[in-house]
C-alpha positions as CSV (number, residue, x, y, z in Angstrom):
1,M,-4.4,-99.0,-64.4
2,L,-1.8,-101.2,-62.7
3,R,-3.1,-104.7,-62.3
4,A,-1.7,-106.2,-59.0
5,Q,-0.2,-109.6,-59.6
6,K,1.8,-110.0,-56.4
7,S,0.4,-112.1,-53.5
8,D,2.9,-110.7,-51.0
9,L,5.9,-108.4,-50.7
10,E,8.5,-111.1,-51.1
11,S,7.8,-112.0,-54.8
12,G,11.4,-111.6,-55.9
13,F,13.6,-108.7,-56.8
14,D,10.5,-106.5,-57.7
15,G,8.4,-107.0,-54.6
16,F,8.0,-103.9,-52.4
17,S,8.4,-101.4,-55.2
18,W,5.2,-102.9,-56.8
19,Y,3.3,-102.2,-53.5
20,I,4.5,-98.6,-53.4
21,L,3.6,-98.1,-57.1
22,A,0.1,-99.5,-56.5
23,Q,-0.3,-96.9,-53.8
24,A,0.8,-94.2,-56.3
25,Q,-1.7,-95.5,-58.8
26,N,-4.5,-95.3,-56.1
27,A,-3.5,-91.7,-55.3
28,F,-3.7,-90.9,-59.0
29,D,-7.1,-92.4,-59.3
30,E,-8.2,-90.4,-56.3
31,K,-6.8,-87.2,-57.9
32,D,-4.2,-86.8,-55.1
33,F,-1.6,-85.9,-57.6
34,G,1.0,-84.6,-55.1
35,S,1.0,-87.9,-53.3
36,A,1.1,-89.8,-56.6
37,F,4.3,-87.9,-57.7
38,R,6.0,-88.6,-54.3
39,L,5.0,-92.3,-54.2
40,V,6.1,-93.0,-57.8
41,E,9.5,-91.6,-57.1
42,N,9.7,-93.7,-54.0
43,A,8.8,-96.7,-56.1
44,K,11.6,-96.0,-58.6
45,Q,14.1,-95.7,-55.8
46,Q,12.9,-99.0,-54.2
47,R,13.0,-100.8,-57.6
48,K,16.7,-99.7,-58.0
49,A,17.5,-101.1,-54.5
50,E,15.8,-104.4,-55.5
51,H,17.7,-104.5,-58.7
52,D,21.0,-103.9,-57.0
53,W,20.1,-106.6,-54.4
54,A,19.3,-109.2,-57.2
55,V,22.5,-108.4,-59.1
56,G,24.5,-108.9,-56.0
57,I,22.8,-112.2,-55.1
58,L,23.4,-113.7,-58.6
59,D,26.9,-112.3,-59.0
60,S,27.9,-113.8,-55.7
61,F,26.8,-117.3,-56.7
62,L,28.1,-117.1,-60.3
63,S,31.5,-116.1,-59.2
64,S,31.8,-119.0,-56.8
65,P,34.2,-121.9,-57.6
66,I,31.4,-124.4,-58.1
67,M,30.4,-122.7,-61.3
68,L,33.6,-124.0,-62.9
69,K,32.2,-127.5,-62.3
70,I,28.5,-127.2,-63.2
71,G,28.6,-125.1,-66.3
72,S,25.9,-122.6,-67.5
73,D,22.8,-124.8,-67.8
74,I,20.0,-123.1,-65.8
75,N,18.4,-126.4,-64.7
76,I,21.7,-127.6,-63.2
77,V,22.3,-124.3,-61.5
78,L,18.8,-124.5,-60.0
79,D,19.5,-128.0,-58.7
80,V,22.6,-126.8,-57.0
81,L,20.9,-123.8,-55.5
82,R,18.1,-126.0,-54.1
83,E,20.7,-128.3,-52.5
84,R,22.2,-125.2,-50.9
85,N,18.8,-123.8,-50.0
86,N,19.7,-120.5,-51.6
87,R,16.1,-119.3,-51.8
88,D,16.9,-115.7,-52.9
89,A,18.8,-116.8,-56.0
90,I,16.1,-119.4,-56.8
91,R,13.3,-116.8,-56.6
92,I,15.2,-114.3,-58.8
93,I,15.8,-117.0,-61.5
94,E,12.3,-118.5,-61.4
95,A,10.7,-115.0,-61.7
96,A,12.6,-114.5,-65.0
97,L,11.8,-118.0,-66.2
98,D,8.1,-117.6,-65.4
99,R,8.0,-114.5,-67.6
100,F,10.0,-115.6,-70.6
101,G,10.6,-119.4,-70.4
102,I,14.0,-121.1,-70.2
103,E,14.4,-121.1,-74.0
104,Y,14.4,-117.3,-74.1
105,F,17.7,-117.4,-72.3
106,D,19.1,-120.4,-74.4
107,F,19.2,-122.4,-71.1
108,S,22.1,-120.2,-70.0
109,I,22.4,-118.7,-66.5
110,Y,24.8,-116.1,-67.9
111,K,22.2,-114.8,-70.4
112,L,19.6,-114.7,-67.6
113,N,22.0,-112.8,-65.4
114,E,22.6,-110.3,-68.2
115,Y,18.8,-109.7,-68.5
116,I,18.7,-109.1,-64.7
117,K,21.6,-106.6,-64.9
118,N,20.0,-104.7,-67.8
119,N,16.7,-104.5,-66.0
120,T,17.5,-101.1,-64.5
121,S,14.3,-99.3,-65.5
122,Y,10.8,-99.3,-64.0
123,P,8.5,-98.8,-67.1
124,E,5.3,-99.0,-65.0
125,A,6.5,-96.1,-62.9
126,D,7.5,-94.1,-66.0
127,F,4.1,-94.8,-67.5
128,L,2.4,-93.3,-64.4
129,L,4.7,-90.3,-64.5
130,G,3.6,-89.8,-68.1
131,K,0.0,-89.8,-67.0
132,L,0.7,-87.3,-64.2
133,Y,2.6,-84.9,-66.5
134,M,-0.2,-85.1,-69.1
135,H,-2.7,-84.2,-66.5
136,E,-0.5,-81.2,-65.5
137,G,-0.4,-80.1,-69.2
138,E,3.4,-80.8,-69.4
139,Y,3.1,-82.5,-72.7
140,G,6.9,-82.6,-73.4
141,L,7.6,-84.4,-70.1
142,S,4.6,-86.6,-70.6
143,E,5.9,-87.8,-74.0
144,H,9.4,-88.4,-72.5
145,F,8.1,-90.7,-69.8
146,Y,5.6,-92.5,-72.1
147,A,8.4,-93.1,-74.6
148,A,10.7,-94.3,-71.9
149,A,8.1,-96.7,-70.6
150,Y,7.4,-98.1,-74.1
151,E,11.1,-98.4,-75.0
152,Q,11.6,-100.6,-71.9
153,R,8.4,-102.7,-72.4
154,L,10.5,-105.9,-72.2
155,Y,10.8,-105.2,-68.5
156,L,7.1,-104.6,-67.8
157,D,5.7,-106.9,-65.1
158,V,2.5,-107.3,-67.1
159,S,3.3,-107.3,-70.8
160,D,0.0,-106.0,-72.0
161,I,0.5,-102.7,-70.3
162,Q,2.5,-101.7,-73.4
163,F,-0.8,-101.3,-75.2
164,D,-2.2,-99.1,-72.5
165,I,1.0,-97.0,-72.9
166,L,0.4,-96.6,-76.7
167,Y,-3.3,-95.6,-76.2
168,D,-2.3,-93.0,-73.7
169,M,0.5,-91.7,-76.1
170,A,-2.2,-91.5,-78.8
171,E,-4.4,-89.4,-76.5
172,L,-1.4,-87.2,-75.7
173,Y,-0.7,-86.5,-79.4
174,A,-4.4,-85.9,-80.0
175,L,-4.4,-83.3,-77.2
176,S,-1.2,-81.6,-78.6
177,G,-2.4,-81.7,-82.2
178,N,0.5,-83.8,-83.4
179,N,-1.3,-85.7,-86.2
180,E,1.7,-87.5,-87.6
181,K,2.7,-89.1,-84.3
182,Y,-1.0,-89.8,-83.4
183,E,-1.4,-91.8,-86.6
184,A,2.0,-93.6,-86.1
185,V,1.1,-94.8,-82.6
186,L,-2.4,-96.0,-83.7
187,L,-0.8,-97.9,-86.6
188,I,1.6,-99.6,-84.1
189,L,-1.5,-100.8,-82.3
190,A,-3.3,-101.7,-85.5
191,S,-0.3,-103.9,-86.6
192,R,-1.3,-106.4,-84.0
193,D,-4.1,-107.5,-86.3
194,E,-2.9,-109.4,-89.4
195,N,-6.2,-108.8,-91.1
196,Y,-5.2,-105.2,-91.7
197,I,-1.8,-105.0,-93.2
198,S,0.4,-107.9,-94.2
199,G,3.8,-107.4,-95.6
200,G,3.2,-103.7,-95.9
201,K,0.1,-104.1,-98.0
202,P,-3.6,-104.6,-97.3
203,S,-4.2,-108.2,-96.2
204,A,-6.0,-110.7,-98.3
205,F,-8.8,-110.6,-95.8
206,L,-9.2,-106.8,-96.1
207,K,-9.2,-107.0,-99.9
208,A,-11.9,-109.7,-99.7
209,V,-14.3,-107.7,-97.5
210,R,-13.8,-104.6,-99.7
211,V,-14.7,-106.6,-102.8
212,A,-17.7,-108.1,-101.1
213,V,-19.2,-104.7,-100.5
214,E,-18.2,-103.4,-103.9
215,R,-20.0,-106.4,-105.5
216,G,-23.3,-105.6,-103.7
217,T,-23.3,-108.1,-100.9
218,N,-26.0,-107.0,-98.5
219,A,-25.2,-106.3,-94.8
220,D,-26.9,-109.4,-93.5
221,K,-24.9,-111.7,-95.7
222,F,-21.7,-109.7,-95.3
223,F,-21.7,-110.1,-91.5
224,L,-22.5,-113.8,-91.9
225,L,-19.5,-114.4,-94.3
226,Y,-16.8,-112.4,-92.6
227,R,-15.7,-112.2,-89.0
228,N,-12.6,-110.7,-87.2
229,N,-11.8,-112.2,-83.8
230,N,-8.8,-110.0,-82.9
231,Y,-10.7,-108.2,-80.2
232,T,-7.6,-106.5,-78.8
233,T,-7.5,-104.0,-81.7
234,L,-11.2,-103.1,-81.6
235,Y,-10.9,-99.5,-80.3
236,V,-8.0,-98.6,-82.5
237,W,-10.1,-99.2,-85.6
238,L,-12.6,-96.6,-84.4
239,L,-9.9,-94.0,-83.6
240,L,-8.3,-94.5,-87.0
241,T,-11.7,-94.3,-88.7
242,K,-12.5,-91.0,-87.1
243,Y,-9.0,-89.7,-87.9
244,Y,-9.1,-90.7,-91.6
245,H,-12.7,-89.6,-92.0
246,S,-11.8,-86.1,-90.6
247,L,-9.1,-85.8,-93.2
248,G,-11.3,-86.9,-96.0
249,L,-9.3,-90.1,-96.5
250,T,-12.4,-92.1,-97.3
251,D,-10.8,-95.3,-98.6
252,K,-8.7,-95.7,-95.5
253,A,-11.6,-94.8,-93.2
254,F,-13.7,-97.4,-95.0
255,D,-11.1,-100.1,-94.4
256,T,-10.7,-99.4,-90.7
257,C,-14.5,-99.0,-90.1
258,L,-15.2,-102.3,-91.8
259,L,-12.7,-103.9,-89.4
260,F,-14.2,-102.1,-86.4
261,C,-17.8,-103.3,-87.2
262,L,-16.7,-106.8,-88.1
263,T,-14.7,-107.1,-84.8
264,A,-17.6,-105.6,-82.7
265,L,-20.1,-108.0,-84.3
266,S,-17.8,-111.0,-84.0
267,R,-17.4,-110.3,-80.3
268,T,-21.1,-109.8,-79.7
269,D,-21.9,-113.0,-81.6
270,D,-19.4,-115.0,-79.6
271,I,-20.8,-113.8,-76.3
272,V,-24.4,-114.5,-77.3
273,K,-23.4,-118.0,-78.5
274,S,-21.8,-118.7,-75.1
275,R,-25.1,-117.8,-73.4
276,E,-27.8,-119.1,-75.7
277,S,-27.3,-122.7,-76.8
278,D,-29.9,-122.5,-79.6
279,Y,-28.7,-119.1,-80.9
280,I,-27.6,-118.8,-84.5
281,Y,-26.9,-115.7,-86.5
282,T,-29.7,-114.8,-88.9
283,D,-29.3,-111.1,-89.8
284,L,-27.6,-107.9,-88.7
285,T,-30.7,-106.3,-87.1
286,A,-31.3,-109.4,-84.9
287,L,-27.7,-109.6,-83.7
288,L,-27.6,-105.9,-82.9
289,G,-30.9,-106.4,-81.0
290,K,-29.1,-108.9,-78.7
291,I,-26.9,-106.1,-77.4
292,K,-29.8,-104.5,-75.5
293,Q,-30.9,-107.8,-74.1
294,Y,-27.8,-108.1,-71.9
295,S,-26.8,-105.1,-69.7
296,D,-23.1,-106.0,-69.7
297,I,-23.0,-106.3,-73.5
298,N,-24.8,-103.0,-73.7
299,S,-22.3,-101.3,-71.4
300,W,-19.4,-102.8,-73.4
301,A,-21.0,-101.5,-76.6
302,A,-21.4,-98.0,-75.1
303,E,-17.8,-98.0,-73.8
304,N,-16.4,-99.0,-77.2
305,R,-18.7,-96.7,-79.1
306,V,-20.2,-99.5,-81.2
307,W,-23.3,-97.6,-82.3
308,E,-21.1,-94.7,-83.5
309,G,-18.9,-97.0,-85.4
310,F,-21.9,-98.5,-87.3
311,Y,-23.2,-95.0,-88.0
312,L,-19.8,-94.1,-89.5
313,L,-19.8,-97.3,-91.6
314,G,-23.2,-96.2,-93.1
315,R,-22.0,-92.7,-93.8
316,I,-18.7,-93.8,-95.4
317,A,-20.3,-96.6,-97.4
318,S,-22.8,-94.0,-98.7
319,T,-20.0,-91.6,-99.6
320,K,-18.3,-94.4,-101.6
321,G,-21.6,-95.1,-103.5
322,Y,-22.6,-98.3,-101.7
323,R,-26.0,-97.0,-100.8
324,A,-27.9,-100.3,-100.5
325,F,-25.3,-101.5,-98.0
326,A,-25.5,-98.2,-96.2
327,R,-29.3,-98.4,-96.1
328,D,-29.0,-101.9,-94.5
329,I,-26.7,-100.4,-91.8
330,F,-28.9,-97.4,-91.1
331,T,-32.0,-99.6,-90.9
332,A,-30.5,-101.9,-88.3
333,L,-29.1,-99.0,-86.4
334,S,-32.4,-97.1,-86.3
335,Q,-34.2,-100.1,-85.0
336,Q,-31.7,-101.4,-82.4
337,S,-29.4,-98.6,-81.2
338,T,-29.7,-98.1,-77.4
339,E,-28.1,-94.6,-77.8
340,R,-30.7,-92.0,-79.0
341,K,-28.2,-89.9,-80.9
342,W,-27.2,-92.6,-83.4
343,K,-30.7,-93.9,-83.6
344,I,-32.0,-90.5,-84.6
345,L,-29.2,-89.8,-87.0
346,A,-29.7,-93.2,-88.7
347,E,-33.4,-92.4,-89.1
348,K,-32.6,-89.1,-90.7
349,E,-30.3,-90.8,-93.2
350,L,-33.1,-93.2,-94.1
351,T,-35.5,-90.4,-94.8
352,S,-33.1,-88.5,-97.0
353,T,-33.7,-88.6,-100.8
354,M,-30.5,-90.6,-101.2
355,Y,-32.2,-93.8,-99.9
């Protein structure tokens, strides 16, 4: 979903187009797809007009004789613009500086102007078009607009939307059955966590957690010793786990499932610590029990399929022969899961002859 950041319609060269695109997003959310298509095209036209206006404003000043005297330093240029009360040019420049910082442009007004001139796309609009075409079942067009939005991610008003684009692309490839591209997109998301792959190989952290389970560390101690605080990659670990598990790639599924459960438990532990001054981690069962004590944590766990992830960890650990570790997982899950399905499945695992 688009996250409105503008306080008014005069926020620089990308002002009114944002307002129109927000209307398009609202129409999409309300399933008024015809209006959404119309509004998103209007937003793109408005963004082009804003771009042309900004280029004209900066080109007009940069071609003036005074530039021969003051040079290219952005700070000096801004001082002159303030003296001349050129608010439009100041707003354009400061919008770019707020996003990237002055060092990004090497303090050069000409490099900043080049960025403005190249900013001809509207990736948020292309992202919404990708959503609309995916809803219509036009997967080829959907992929085209998602790819266009991601390729132009440098020009996103909110940088983190690039990860929303990737998740939606993954969903598209899942729907169209393109496993190769599905995995590739998920791995781009996974690369944000250095605890997974480092230098093209499994990280030292990942090797350490594998070895801990292999050597018989019980689940209580395991989740005490290891944590993963990169919460932004949480959901991709579950998606990769389910994908690898479905293909019988047990080792890969084990790696990603360990990261999922470590990340989920780290997040839960951090939240509980922030709310209970006397709280300390004691064991897995007790920490999972904290989830159902707080409605918001319970909702978060359901949304991110935490109980399913722990069930998968037990199953995969069992497949790999780590049955004592799997039993610990199933025991905690059977006692604390707030979702009946995973609670019952965990109980069934515990009553099987394997445990």
